[in-house]
C-alpha positions as CSV (number, residue, x, y, z in Angstrom):
1,M,18.0,-58.7,-24.0
2,K,14.9,-56.5,-24.3
3,D,13.5,-54.2,-27.0
4,N,13.7,-50.7,-25.4
5,R,10.6,-49.6,-27.1
6,T,8.2,-52.3,-26.0
7,D,10.1,-53.8,-23.0
8,K,9.5,-57.3,-24.6
9,P,12.2,-59.9,-24.9
10,L,13.9,-60.0,-28.3
11,A,13.4,-63.0,-30.5
12,K,16.6,-65.0,-31.3
13,G,18.6,-63.0,-33.9
14,Q,16.5,-59.9,-33.6
15,A,18.5,-56.6,-33.4
16,T,17.6,-53.5,-31.3
17,D,17.5,-50.1,-32.9
18,K,20.8,-49.4,-31.2
19,D,22.3,-52.5,-33.0
20,K,20.9,-51.4,-36.3
21,N,22.5,-48.0,-36.2
22,H,26.0,-49.5,-36.0
23,K,27.5,-50.1,-39.4
24,A,30.4,-52.5,-40.1
25,A,33.6,-50.8,-40.8
26,T,34.9,-51.2,-44.4
27,G,37.9,-50.2,-46.5
28,A,41.6,-50.1,-45.9
29,G,41.2,-48.6,-42.4
30,A,39.1,-51.6,-41.3
31,V,41.6,-54.0,-42.8
32,V,44.5,-52.4,-41.0
33,G,42.5,-52.2,-37.7
34,G,41.4,-55.8,-38.0
35,A,44.9,-56.9,-38.9
36,A,46.4,-55.0,-35.9
37,G,43.7,-56.5,-33.6
38,G,44.4,-59.9,-35.0
39,V,48.1,-59.6,-34.2
40,A,47.4,-58.3,-30.7
41,G,44.8,-61.1,-30.2
42,G,47.2,-63.7,-31.5
43,T,49.9,-62.4,-29.2
44,A,47.6,-62.4,-26.2
45,A,46.4,-65.9,-27.0
46,G,50.0,-67.1,-27.4
47,A,50.9,-65.6,-24.1
48,A,47.9,-67.1,-22.4
49,I,48.7,-70.6,-23.8
50,G,52.3,-70.2,-22.9
51,G,51.4,-69.1,-19.3
52,M,49.1,-72.0,-18.8
53,T,51.2,-74.9,-20.0
54,G,54.8,-73.9,-19.7
55,P,57.5,-74.2,-22.5
56,V,55.3,-76.4,-24.7
57,G,52.4,-73.9,-24.5
58,A,54.8,-71.0,-25.2
59,A,55.9,-72.7,-28.4
60,V,52.4,-73.4,-29.4
61,G,51.4,-69.9,-28.6
62,A,54.3,-68.5,-30.6
63,A,53.2,-70.6,-33.6
64,A,49.7,-69.4,-33.2
65,G,50.8,-65.8,-33.1
66,A,52.9,-66.3,-36.2
67,V,49.9,-67.7,-38.1
68,V,47.7,-64.8,-37.0
69,G,50.5,-62.4,-38.0
70,A,50.9,-64.0,-41.4
71,L,47.1,-63.8,-42.0
72,A,47.1,-60.2,-40.9
73,G,49.9,-59.4,-43.3
74,K,47.9,-60.9,-46.2
75,G,44.9,-58.7,-45.2
76,I,47.0,-55.6,-45.4
77,A,48.4,-56.6,-48.7
78,K,44.9,-57.0,-50.0
79,A,44.2,-53.4,-48.9
80,V,46.8,-52.0,-51.4
81,D,45.1,-49.6,-53.8
82,P,46.6,-50.3,-57.3
83,K,45.2,-47.1,-58.7
84,A,46.8,-45.0,-56.0
85,E,50.1,-46.8,-56.5
86,D,49.9,-46.2,-60.3
87,Q,49.2,-42.5,-59.7
88,Y,52.2,-42.3,-57.3
89,W,54.6,-43.9,-59.7
90,R,53.2,-41.9,-62.7
91,E,54.0,-38.7,-60.8
92,N,57.4,-39.8,-59.3
93,Y,59.0,-42.3,-61.7
94,S,61.1,-39.7,-63.5
95,S,63.1,-38.9,-60.4
96,R,64.3,-42.5,-59.8
97,P,68.0,-43.1,-60.5
98,Y,67.4,-46.2,-62.7
99,I,65.2,-44.4,-65.3
100,A,67.0,-44.3,-68.6
101,S,67.1,-41.0,-70.5
102,G,64.3,-40.7,-73.0
103,S,62.2,-43.4,-71.3
104,T,58.5,-42.8,-70.6
105,Y,56.1,-44.0,-67.9
106,D,54.7,-46.4,-70.4
107,D,58.1,-48.2,-70.3
108,Y,58.2,-48.4,-66.5
109,G,54.5,-48.5,-65.5
110,P,54.2,-52.3,-66.1
111,A,57.3,-52.9,-64.0
112,Y,55.8,-50.9,-61.1
113,R,52.5,-52.8,-61.4
114,H,54.4,-56.1,-61.5
115,G,56.1,-55.2,-58.2
116,V,52.8,-54.1,-56.5
117,D,50.9,-57.1,-57.8
118,S,53.6,-59.6,-56.8
119,Y,53.9,-58.2,-53.3
120,T,50.1,-58.5,-52.8
121,R,50.3,-62.1,-53.8
122,Y,53.4,-62.9,-51.7
123,P,53.4,-60.4,-48.7
124,D,55.2,-62.9,-46.5
125,R,58.2,-63.4,-48.9
126,N,61.0,-61.0,-49.8
127,F,61.8,-59.6,-53.2
128,D,65.2,-61.4,-53.5
129,E,63.6,-64.7,-52.7
130,M,60.9,-64.1,-55.3
131,E,63.0,-62.6,-58.1
132,P,63.4,-65.8,-60.1
133,E,59.6,-66.1,-60.3
134,L,59.2,-62.4,-61.0
135,R,61.7,-62.6,-63.8
136,R,59.9,-65.6,-65.3
137,D,56.5,-63.8,-65.1
138,W,57.8,-60.5,-66.5
139,D,57.2,-61.4,-70.1
140,S,53.5,-62.0,-69.4
141,S,53.2,-58.8,-67.3
142,R,55.1,-56.4,-69.4
143,G,52.4,-55.4,-71.9
144,Q,54.0,-52.9,-74.3
145,S,57.0,-52.1,-72.1
146,K,60.3,-52.2,-74.0
147,L,62.3,-53.1,-70.9
148,E,64.0,-56.3,-70.4
149,W,63.9,-57.7,-66.8
150,E,67.4,-56.4,-66.0
151,H,66.0,-52.9,-66.3
152,A,62.5,-53.6,-65.2
153,R,63.6,-55.3,-62.0
154,H,64.7,-51.9,-60.4
155,A,61.2,-50.5,-60.8
156,S,59.5,-53.7,-59.7
157,R,61.7,-53.8,-56.5
158,D,61.0,-50.1,-55.9
159,A,57.2,-50.7,-56.1
160,W,57.5,-53.9,-54.0
161,D,59.4,-52.1,-51.3
162,R,57.1,-49.1,-51.2
163,V,54.0,-51.3,-50.7
164,K,55.9,-53.5,-48.2
165,N,57.0,-50.5,-46.2
166,S,53.5,-49.1,-46.2
167,A,52.1,-52.4,-44.9
168,E,54.8,-52.6,-42.3
169,R,54.1,-49.1,-41.0
170,A,50.5,-50.1,-40.6
171,M,51.4,-53.2,-38.5
172,P,52.8,-52.9,-35.0
173,G,56.2,-54.4,-34.5
174,D,58.5,-56.0,-37.1
175,S,55.9,-57.8,-39.2
176,D,58.3,-59.2,-41.8
177,R,61.1,-59.8,-39.3
178,D,63.7,-57.7,-41.2
179,G,64.8,-55.8,-38.1
180,R,63.0,-52.6,-39.1
């Protein structure tokens, strides 16, 4: 490659002015785009492997695609904005059917955070599968909340599902294989 200004060959690792003007994408959009590209690439690689080597290659390709998909799911989970989730629940908690009369956001806020945080740690698992661990961890996550797990679980599940559904909408196909 040549430097357009001097028509001299570029030194190894040297960037052109054109290269320097392109900035790397950052933020949630970049994560979602990268994740979607990763899934598409994994799928294409799996198909290529399957096409070249028959049934064994197809199985290897499917496994590779699953790994890429799982890694992409983790990338999307990391893109969750806890502040935005807190703001959403702060504005909407009182309309939820499980909210006890006279309760405040301070009672339910830690349960919503527990659901969001747990999903971001385990995006490839489902709430029912994780509930024993979530129940166990509630006492250390609850802060000043007066809720016992039997009441907090509804808010935690609600927050888990909201983040999971947002991540799934960002991913092409059925990323968590739940049929939706």
